N, C-alpha and C positions, 0 to 999 in steps of 0.2 A: 282496678273496679271496674265493672261496667258502663256501656253506654246505654245501654236499655236504665229506660223510665220506666217506673211503676204507676196506674190508676188504678187508686182503690176506691168504689162507691159505696158509700157508705147512708143507711137506711136502718137506727136504733140497731146496732150491731152489737149493742154493748160492751164484754170484753172480750169478742170475738174479733173484734179490728185490732188490738194492740198484738193479738197469737200474729195474726195476719201482717201487721207492719214487722214484726220482732223477726218473720221467717226471709222476710223482704230484704231486712237488712242482713240478715246470717251469708243471704245469697251476694253478698255485695253491694246493693243498688242504693245507691246514692238518692236518686231523685224519686220522690214518691210522694204523689198529689193524692190526696184524703178529697174524693170529690164529694160534699153531705146534702143529702138531699133534708135538708128541715129536719132534723132528728130532734127528737126532745128527751132522750136517753143521756143524757152528758156523755156519749160515748167516744167524741171527738175532743172533748176536754181531756178525758181521762189518757186518751191516745198519745197527745198533746204533753202531758204531764210525763207520758214513757219514754216519749221521743219526742225532742225540744226541736228536730232539724224537718221535723213536716210542713210540708208544703200543704197547705186545708184551700179548698174552693167552698163556702159556701155558694149553695146555689137559692135561697130563700124560698124556695117550695121543690116539693117532690116532682122533680122533672122526670122522673122515668130512668131506667138503666144506661140506655144509649144515650141519648142527650146528656145523660151525666160524665159519661165515658167521654165524649169527645170534648170537652171543657176541659177535663183532665188533659186529654191528649196533646190538648193546643197549649200547655206547658210544659211540652218536653219537644227535645231535639231528636233522640233518637228513636230505637227502634219501641214498641210498648207490650209492657205483660198487661194485660188485664186481669183482675183479681176481683171476687167478692170479698166482699168483710168477713165473709166463716170457713174463709179457706187461708190453707198453712201450704208452703212449699216446703217439700222437703229437703235434704242436701242433695245440691248438686243438680236440684233440677233446672236453675238457670241456664247454667250450663250445657246443660243437654239440650236444651230447644233454641239455645243461640248458637250450636253447636250444626244445627238442622238449616238452620237459616243462611249458615259460612260455606256448608256446603253444598248445598241446592238453591243457586238462584233464583231456578220458579216458584218455590214456593214463599207464598205470602203470610201463611196463616198457618202456625206449629200451635198444635196440644197438648198436652202430656198426660197420661193416668191417673185418674181422678178415684180416689178410693173414697172409702165411707169412713167415718172414724171407727169403724169394728175392723177395718182391713178389706172387707168384701168390695167390691169393683162395681163402680158405676159407670155405667157404657156410656163415658163419654163421646164415643167415635159413632155418628150415624150417617147413615145413607138419606139421600132427599126422596122419600116416598114414593113412589108411583099409587093413583088413587084406589087401587083395591087395599093395599098394604095400610096406604094410610086409615083408610075408612075400616079395616078389620083392625086397627090399632086401635083406633078410634073408640070402637064399641066394645070388640071382644076383650079386648083388653083391662075393662072395667070389671069381668067377671074372670079373666083368664088371661092373668098377665101373662103368662106361658105361652100362648098361643100363637103360630105362622107369619101371624101378618107383623106382630110386635117380634116376635124374633129377627124377621130379617130389617125391620126398621133401625131395630136397636145391635144389629152384628151379633147378637149376644151367643153366636154358634163361629163368630172368628175368633181366632185366637190374638187376644189382647195385650202378648207377648212377644207381639211381632211388631213393629214399625212399617209405616204403609202411608200411602197417601187415602185422602180419604173424601166424602163429600161434604160433612162439617163436624166442627168440633165445638162443646158446651161452651159458652161465653164465661161458665164461672172461674176458667181461669185459661187464656191463651198468651201467646207470643207473635205480634204483628208487625212482618218487615214497616217501616217506616215508611218506605215509596210506595206499599202500597194499600195503604192505612188513608195515606195522604190522594192517592191515585179513585179510591172509591169516594174520597167524603166522610169517610168514619162510617158511625152503624147509623140509619136512617130511623130520624127521630119522630117517622110518622107510630114505630114501635115505644109505646109504653113499658110494658115489661112482655117477656116469653118473644121467641121468633128471630129478634136483632140476629144472634148471634149466626141464624140459618139464613138469615136475609145477606150478612154480612158476606158469609161464604160461596152464598151462592152469587152473589154478585161480580166475589173474585175470581169464581170460574168461567163466569161470564167474561170476564176481563184478562182472560189467558192465565191467571195464579193459579196455584195448584194449593189443597189445602192437606196438611201432614199430620199425622197424629205418631208420639214418641214416646211409647214407655220408660224409654230411661228417667225420663222423667216425671217424678211423681207429686202428687197434691192429695193432700187430704181437706175434703170439704164437710162441712157439716148439715147443709143442708136447710133451708127453709125460715134462717133465724129471722129473718125481714119480712119476706111473705106471708108466712105463718100469723104475723099481726093482722092480717085482712083476708084470711082464703076465700072464703067467697068471692069476694070484687076479684081477687086474682084469679080466680079458675074463669071469670066470667071477661078477664082480662086477654087470660090464655087465649080460649076461643074468638077472640076478637082480632087478637092478632093472627093465628090460624087462617084466618080467613082473609084478612091484608095480605097476606106470604101467598095463599091462593090466587088471590086476584090478580096479585104482582106476576105472577107465576106463570100464567096460566093464558096461552098466546089464542089469537082469532076468536073468531065467533062462538066457538063452543063454551068460552068462559061467562057469553050472555046467557045463553041457551042454562048451563048448570050453576050459573051463582043460585037462583034461587032454591035449587035441589041442597047443594054445600053448604047456602045459610041456615036453613030449617036442619039439617043433620047437624050443624054447629050449636044450634040455640037446647036440641034436644041431649045433645052429649052437654050440654052446659048442666040443664036441668039434671039428668041424671050425676052428673059429677057432683053436682050441691046437694043431692041426697045420700052417696057414697060417701061424701064429709061427714053429714049430720049423723049417720050410723055409726062411723067410724067414734064420731068424740062422742057419742054418749053409749059406746059398746062398753063395756063392764073388761076392766084388766087392759 
């Protein structure tokens, strides 16, 4: 059995939570902590019936993703595998991730190859974008997803079959070295949802750790099971987190000068994203 423990943050994930837990058990994980953010769909009760050895932390409220992970990780002693409840480990994934940490002492966080249910790639390894790429991705990406800014940010022209050191990996599924996670103080709980994974990897780099991508580890991720329950609120939350991350990682007087323009741009993009979501919801077929 592995020393790695798993933290799964649940919020009305339904039967996906059971499939996630089952995949973790099949990889030999004994300690699985499900942190429940006040779900009302009976998903935790169903998971407990399917697996009587789950550790469950009831937060009593929706604390957000990072805060919930921190509470779950506090129950563990080994390395921490963070999983979304709608994600499933494929056979051999955990062993491949653990091998990276064993062979590379400088790596603090390693992420797997994440695929959509139809087998297509989800670009889970990305760059910290420069301002130009960030703005291009934010606005041009709404109407032309294949634009050059988005392609650079999402590393779409890079061979995702090759293991590499990267800027950051998705919080949907990753393995964190215990000493790294503890040294960073876990996730920054100022982020309710979104960007907490980018921030964690940013701080890891600042502290001298490397972040790795390992394609031999595969995870299938449904995406949006919880966030789609309140899509417009989540769009606003995403953009608020973007501003928080920009403000915390932009040094010097330029932050003060640019802040009003960045904030205005993010408000505009929030409105455009709401319109796009509305159109998508009423579009036939």
